[in-house]
C-alpha positions in Angstrom: 0.0 0.0 0.0 1.3 3.5 -0.9 1.6 6.1 1.8 -1.9 7.0 2.9 -3.5 9.5 5.2 -7.2 8.5 5.5 -8.1 11.9 6.7 -6.6 14.9 8.4 -8.5 17.0 10.9 -11.9 16.1 12.4 -13.4 12.7 12.0 -16.8 12.3 13.7 -17.6 9.2 15.6 -21.3 9.2 14.6 -24.2 8.6 17.0 -26.9 6.2 15.9 -30.4 7.8 16.0 -33.3 5.8 17.3 -37.0 6.4 17.1 -39.2 4.0 19.1 -36.2 1.8 19.6 -35.6 1.3 15.9 -32.7 2.8 13.9 -34.0 6.0 12.4 -32.4 5.9 8.9 -34.0 9.2 7.8 -32.4 11.0 10.8 -29.1 9.2 10.2 -29.0 10.4 6.6 -29.9 13.9 7.6 -27.1 13.9 10.2 -24.6 12.8 7.6 -25.6 15.7 5.4 -25.3 18.1 8.3 -21.8 16.8 9.2 -20.5 17.0 5.6 -22.0 20.5 5.1 -20.2 21.5 8.3 -16.8 20.4 7.2 -16.4 17.0 8.9 -13.4 15.3 7.3 -14.4 11.7 7.9 -17.3 9.7 9.4 -16.8 6.7 11.7 -19.8 4.4 11.7 -20.6 1.7 14.3 -18.2 2.9 16.9 -18.7 3.2 20.7 -20.5 6.5 20.2 -22.8 4.7 17.8 -23.8 2.3 20.5 -22.4 -0.6 18.5 -22.5 -3.1 21.4 -26.4 -2.8 21.4 -26.8 -3.0 17.6 -27.5 -6.3 16.0 -25.6 -7.5 12.9 -28.2 -6.5 10.4 -28.4 -3.0 11.9 -24.6 -2.6 11.8 -24.5 -3.7 8.2 -27.4 -1.5 7.2 -26.0 1.5 8.9 -22.7 1.1 7.2 -24.2 0.5 3.8 -26.5 3.5 4.2 -23.6 5.7 5.2 -21.5 4.7 2.2 -24.4 5.3 -0.2 -25.3 8.6 1.4 -21.8 10.0 1.6 -21.1 8.9 -2.1 -17.4 9.5 -1.9 -17.5 13.0 -0.5 -15.6 12.1 2.7 -14.0 8.9 3.9 -16.3 6.4 5.7 -14.5 4.4 8.3 -16.2 1.3 9.7 -15.9 0.3 13.3 -15.4 -3.4 12.9 -13.4 -4.4 15.9 -14.7 -6.9 18.5 -13.3 -9.2 21.1 -13.4 -12.1 18.6 -10.9 -12.1 15.8 -13.2 -14.2 13.6 -16.1 -11.8 14.0 -13.8 -8.8 13.4 -12.6 -10.3 10.2 -16.2 -11.0 9.0 -17.3 -7.4 9.8 -14.2 -6.0 8.1 -14.7 -8.0 5.0 -18.3 -6.8 4.8 -17.1 -3.2 5.1 -14.8 -3.8 2.2 -17.6 -5.3 0.1 -19.9 -2.3 0.6 -17.2 0.3 -0.1 -16.0 1.6 3.2 -12.7 3.6 3.0 -11.1 2.3 6.1 -11.5 0.2 9.3 -11.2 1.1 13.0 -10.3 -1.8 15.2 -10.8 -1.5 19.0 -8.7 -3.7 21.3 -10.4 -6.9 22.4 -12.3 -6.4 25.6 -13.3 -8.6 28.6 -11.4 -11.6 27.4 -8.5 -9.2 26.9 -5.2 -10.5 25.7 -1.4 -10.5 25.9 0.5 -8.0 23.8 1.5 -11.0 21.5 -2.2 -11.9 21.2 -3.1 -8.3 20.4 -0.5 -8.2 17.7 -1.8 -11.4 16.1 -5.4 -10.2 16.4 -4.7 -6.9 14.6 -2.5 -8.4 11.9 -5.0 -11.1 11.0 -7.8 -8.5 10.8 -5.6 -6.1 8.8 -4.7 -8.9 6.3 -8.4 -9.9 5.8 -8.9 -6.9 3.4 -7.0 -4.3 1.5 -8.5 -1.4 3.5 -6.3 0.8 5.7 -6.7 0.2 9.4 -6.8 2.6 12.3 -6.2 0.9 15.7 -8.2 2.1 18.6 -6.7 2.2 22.1 -9.2 3.1 24.9 -8.1 1.3 28.0 -10.7 3.1 30.2 -13.4 1.2 28.4 -11.7 -2.1 27.4 -9.4 -2.8 30.3 -6.7 -3.4 27.7 -4.0 -1.2 26.3 -1.8 -1.4 23.2 1.7 -0.8 24.6 3.9 1.6 22.7 6.3 -1.1 21.6 3.3 -3.1 20.2 2.1 0.0 18.3 5.5 0.4 16.8 5.6 -3.2 15.7 2.1 -3.0 14.2 2.9 0.3 12.4 5.3 -1.6 10.2 2.4 -3.5 8.6 1.4 -1.9 5.3 -2.3 -1.9 6.0 -2.1 -0.5 9.6 -1.8 3.2 9.1 -3.0 4.9 12.3 -4.0 4.9 15.9 -7.0 6.5 17.7 -5.3 7.3 21.0 -7.9 7.6 23.8 -5.4 6.8 26.5 -5.6 10.4 27.8 -1.9 10.5 28.7 0.2 12.7 26.5 3.4 10.9 27.6 2.0 7.8 25.9 1.3 9.9 22.8 4.8 11.3 22.8 6.3 7.8 23.1 4.2 6.4 20.3 5.0 9.4 18.0 8.7 8.9 18.6 8.6 5.1 18.1 6.6 5.4 14.8 8.5 8.2 13.4 9.3 7.5 9.7 6.5 5.0 9.4 3.4 5.5 7.3 1.5 6.0 10.5 -0.8 8.7 11.8 -2.1 9.5 15.4 -5.5 10.9 16.0 -6.7 11.9 19.5 -9.7 10.1 20.8 -10.3 12.7 23.5 -12.1 15.9 22.6 -10.6 17.8 25.6 -6.9 17.3 24.7 -7.2 18.0 21.0 -5.2 21.2 21.0 -2.2 19.8 22.9 -2.4 16.5 21.1 -2.2 18.1 17.7 0.5 20.5 18.8 2.6 17.4 19.5 2.1 16.1 16.0 -1.2 14.3 15.9 -3.1 14.7 12.7 -6.5 15.3 14.1 -9.3 14.1 16.3 -11.9 11.4 16.2 -14.6 13.3 18.0 -17.8 12.9 20.0 -18.7 16.6 20.2 -17.9 16.7 16.4 -21.5 15.3 16.0 -22.5 18.9 16.7 -19.6 21.2 15.9 -17.4 19.6 13.3 -16.7 22.9 11.5 -15.6 24.7 14.7 -13.2 21.9 15.6 -11.8 21.7 12.0 -11.2 25.5 12.3 -9.1 24.9 15.4 -7.1 22.1 13.7 -6.5 24.4 10.7 -5.2 27.1 13.0 -2.9 24.7 14.8 -1.5 23.4 11.5 -1.0 27.0 10.3 0.9 27.8 13.6 -1.6 30.5 14.5 -0.9 32.0 18.0 -4.7 32.2 18.8 -5.4 28.5 18.3 -5.5 27.8 22.0 -7.9 30.6 22.6 -10.0 29.4 19.7 -10.1 26.0 21.2 -11.0 27.3 24.7 -14.2 28.8 23.3 -15.3 25.3 22.5 -14.8 23.9 26.0 -18.4 24.5 27.2 -19.6 22.2 24.5 -16.8 19.6 25.2 -17.5 19.7 28.9 -21.3 19.3 28.2 -20.8 16.0 26.3 -18.7 14.7 29.2 -21.2 15.0 32.0 -22.2 11.4 31.7 -21.0 8.3 29.9 -20.7 8.8 26.1 -22.9 9.0 24.1 -25.6 9.8 26.7 -25.0 13.6 26.7 -24.2 14.1 23.0 -27.4 12.4 22.0 -29.4 15.0 24.0 -27.8 17.5 21.6 -28.2 15.5 18.4 -31.9 14.9 19.2 -32.3 18.7 19.9 -31.0 19.3 16.4 -33.6 16.9 15.1 -31.6 13.8 14.5 -33.9 11.2 16.0 -35.6 11.1 19.4 -33.6 11.3 22.6 -33.3 7.5 22.9 -30.6 5.2 24.0 -30.5 1.4 24.4 -30.0 -0.2 27.8 -27.9 -0.4 29.7 -27.5 3.3 28.8 -30.2 5.6 30.2 -31.0 9.2 29.3 -29.9 12.1 31.5 -32.0 13.2 34.4 -34.3 16.0 33.3 -32.3 18.8 35.1 -29.0 17.7 33.5 -30.7 17.2 30.1 -32.0 20.8 30.2 -28.5 22.1 31.1 -26.9 20.2 28.2 -29.5 21.4 25.7 -29.2 25.0 27.1 -25.4 24.8 26.6 -26.0 23.9 22.9 -28.6 26.7 22.6 -26.2 29.3 24.1 -23.3 28.2 22.0 -25.3 28.4 18.7 -26.5 31.9 19.7 -22.9 32.9 20.4 -23.6 33.6 24.1 -20.2 32.2 25.3 -17.3 34.6 25.3 
């Protein structure tokens, strides 16, 4: 595979809209249009933010196919195909290739966990099951498993493994991985909205974002400012913090779906074991969105 950068800037880990406990495909397509119109650089389908653990196989396949058809090549569509079963991950990945996804995102196996050697074999076998470029996803706070920097370095040598979504939340980890993968065809994206500025200053090429479901253009503007070396990039980013903090008041994607529903992308519904915000907190989150859109924050 030639050198590849699947995207640069803001990728959006899309929510899955529900209406009466069914996937609302009309709302999903409308949300895709909103994100593209507002400068999202890539869309990630069937990730954690999309509540993939509660989607059945047919829903996951249909969401991905709908996304590929709706996007129609305007931005990359990245399929979240990772599971804690290598065989299932391969099956999901091969389907993603069949329907025209542009890349894969592979989370570390969870619950059954693994050794680093097992992680390596899992990712390599999944990466070799298609020709699609692969972004690894390290989020130990959710999975109880981490990809150690040395394992990332080893995986970065594989021609199909081209990036890492780093949701570790420790910039020392980020620095070590950046140093170890220097010179490889390998890109780091932050998986934490709140450290985007510092992460990209270190050399990360963007953010796979939750709050990007609402404000992809504003986040992309910050990334462009960082890349240009503008001195006001930090201040520009700080103006987005009320929105970032609002989507962190409860487990993702509980708060951000309060906002997407307020914008008209499905009802405010989640699937158990996730439950909606209490009424008072819900009103605060939606009020934050309203004030931000009105320019009330300084």
